[in-house]
C-alpha positions in Angstrom: 47.7 29.9 -98.9 44.5 28.1 -99.7 41.3 26.9 -98.1 40.9 23.9 -95.9 39.6 21.0 -98.1 37.3 18.6 -96.4 38.0 14.9 -96.7 35.4 12.4 -97.9 32.7 11.9 -95.3 34.4 14.5 -93.1 34.4 18.2 -92.3 37.1 20.8 -92.4 37.4 20.4 -88.6 38.0 16.7 -89.2 41.0 17.6 -91.5 42.3 20.0 -88.8 42.0 17.3 -86.1 43.7 14.6 -88.2 46.7 17.0 -89.0 46.9 18.1 -85.4 47.1 14.5 -84.2 49.9 13.9 -86.7 51.8 17.0 -85.6 51.2 16.3 -81.9 52.6 12.8 -82.3 55.7 14.0 -84.1 56.6 17.0 -82.0 54.5 16.6 -78.8 51.6 18.9 -77.8 53.7 21.5 -76.0 56.2 21.9 -78.9 53.6 22.2 -81.6 52.2 25.5 -82.7 49.1 26.7 -84.5 51.4 28.3 -87.0 53.0 24.9 -87.8 49.6 23.3 -88.0 48.3 25.9 -90.5 51.5 25.4 -92.6 50.8 21.6 -92.6 47.3 22.2 -93.8 48.3 24.9 -96.2 46.3 27.8 -94.8 47.0 31.0 -92.7 47.0 30.4 -89.0 44.0 32.9 -88.3 41.8 30.8 -90.7 42.1 27.8 -88.2 40.3 29.8 -85.6 37.2 29.8 -87.8 36.9 26.1 -87.0 38.5 25.8 -83.5 39.0 27.9 -80.4 42.5 26.8 -79.4 45.2 24.2 -79.5 43.9 22.9 -76.2 40.5 22.3 -77.8 42.2 20.1 -80.5 43.8 18.0 -77.8 40.5 17.6 -76.0 38.8 16.5 -79.2 41.5 14.0 -80.1 41.7 12.5 -76.6 37.9 12.2 -76.0 37.2 10.9 -79.5 39.6 8.1 -78.9 38.4 7.4 -75.4 34.7 7.5 -76.6 35.5 5.0 -79.4 37.0 2.6 -76.9 34.2 3.1 -74.5 31.5 2.4 -77.1 33.3 -0.7 -78.3 33.6 -2.0 -74.7 29.9 -1.4 -74.2 29.1 -3.3 -77.3 31.3 -6.2 -76.2 29.8 -6.3 -72.7 26.3 -6.7 -74.3 27.4 -9.4 -76.6 26.2 -13.0 -75.8 29.7 -14.6 -76.1 32.2 -16.0 -73.6 34.4 -13.7 -71.6 37.4 -15.1 -73.5 35.7 -14.1 -76.8 34.9 -10.6 -75.3 38.6 -10.1 -74.4 39.6 -11.3 -77.9 37.2 -8.7 -79.5 38.7 -6.0 -77.3 42.3 -6.9 -78.1 41.5 -7.0 -81.8 39.8 -3.6 -81.5 42.8 -2.1 -79.7 45.2 -3.4 -82.4 43.0 -2.1 -85.2 42.9 1.4 -83.5 46.6 1.4 -83.1 47.0 0.5 -86.8 44.3 2.7 -88.4 44.1 5.6 -86.0 47.7 5.6 -84.9 48.3 9.3 -84.5 45.1 9.9 -82.6 45.7 6.9 -80.2 49.3 7.8 -79.7 48.3 11.4 -78.7 45.6 10.0 -76.3 48.1 7.7 -74.8 50.9 10.1 -74.4 49.8 13.8 -74.5 46.7 13.6 -72.3 48.6 15.0 -69.4 48.4 18.4 -71.2 44.6 18.5 -71.0 43.2 21.4 -69.0 40.8 20.9 -66.1 38.1 19.7 -65.9 39.0 17.7 -69.0 42.0 16.1 -67.5 40.0 14.7 -64.6 37.2 13.6 -66.9 39.6 11.8 -69.2 41.4 10.0 -66.4 38.1 9.0 -64.9 37.0 7.6 -68.3 40.2 5.6 -68.5 39.8 4.2 -65.0 36.3 3.1 -65.7 37.4 1.4 -68.9 40.2 -0.5 -67.2 37.9 -1.5 -64.3 35.4 -2.9 -66.7 38.1 -4.9 -68.5 39.2 -6.2 -65.0 35.6 -7.2 -64.4 35.6 -9.2 -67.7 38.7 -11.1 -66.5 37.2 -11.7 -63.1 34.0 -13.1 -64.7 36.1 -15.3 -67.0 38.0 -16.7 -64.0 34.8 -17.4 -62.1 33.4 -19.2 -65.1 36.6 -21.2 -65.4 37.3 -19.9 -68.9 40.4 -18.1 -67.7 43.3 -19.1 -65.5 43.3 -17.9 -61.9 45.6 -15.0 -62.5 45.4 -11.5 -61.0 42.8 -9.7 -63.1 44.4 -6.3 -62.9 47.8 -7.7 -64.0 46.1 -9.4 -66.8 44.6 -6.2 -68.1 47.8 -4.3 -67.6 49.6 -6.9 -69.7 47.0 -6.8 -72.5 47.0 -3.0 -72.6 50.9 -2.8 -72.5 51.2 -5.4 -75.2 48.8 -3.7 -77.5 50.6 -0.4 -77.0 53.6 -2.2 -78.3 52.1 -2.0 -81.8 53.6 1.5 -81.7 57.0 0.0 -82.3 55.7 -2.0 -85.3 54.2 1.2 -86.6 57.5 3.0 -86.5 59.5 0.3 -88.1 56.9 -1.5 -90.3 58.5 -4.9 -89.9 57.9 -7.6 -92.4 54.6 -8.7 -90.9 51.2 -8.0 -92.2 48.5 -6.3 -90.0 46.5 -9.5 -90.0 49.4 -11.6 -88.9 50.4 -9.1 -86.3 46.8 -9.1 -84.9 46.3 -12.9 -85.0 49.7 -13.6 -83.3 49.1 -11.0 -80.6 45.6 -12.3 -79.8 47.0 -15.9 -79.8 49.9 -15.1 -77.5 47.8 -12.9 -75.1 44.9 -15.3 -74.8 47.1 -18.4 -74.5 48.6 -17.0 -71.3 45.1 -16.4 -69.9 42.8 -19.3 -71.0 42.3 -22.7 -69.6 42.4 -24.4 -73.1 
């Protein structure tokens, strides 16, 4: 067994987190072990504990790093001086890009969060609710400004989030469609149903 090799612009802990996300996605958090993770990385299990405290800590890092990326992007979009329709488009594109480029991590944050320990579980769920509520507010503002159809804002947000999670199926099968085509088609279909154009 060797040493953990850091990746470009990353630390050894980043390597562990990346491999943990892949393992948790494939086997689920509960069924994954630190021994399996160590084997995947090519080190002895005890050497992992030089960088992390527990398997639960790995899940916390993965879930909150994803949640924080989404939150930061939303804050950036909210501050931008573009229409609400454009803001929604930017968020949809960001969600798709995250599903494509950070698939393991987003999958774990979407599906394995329920295994977070308290108080992290409550904090994570609160962060998700705040995010969804801010998206709902964007839709409400778009309706008031007559940019968007008078549809139920919460249903619109659920539809967007559910549709973007569908990229998971594309990831599994890698259908004959490029990432760019996938993104543009999804944005077009989702916004066509919402906009007054």
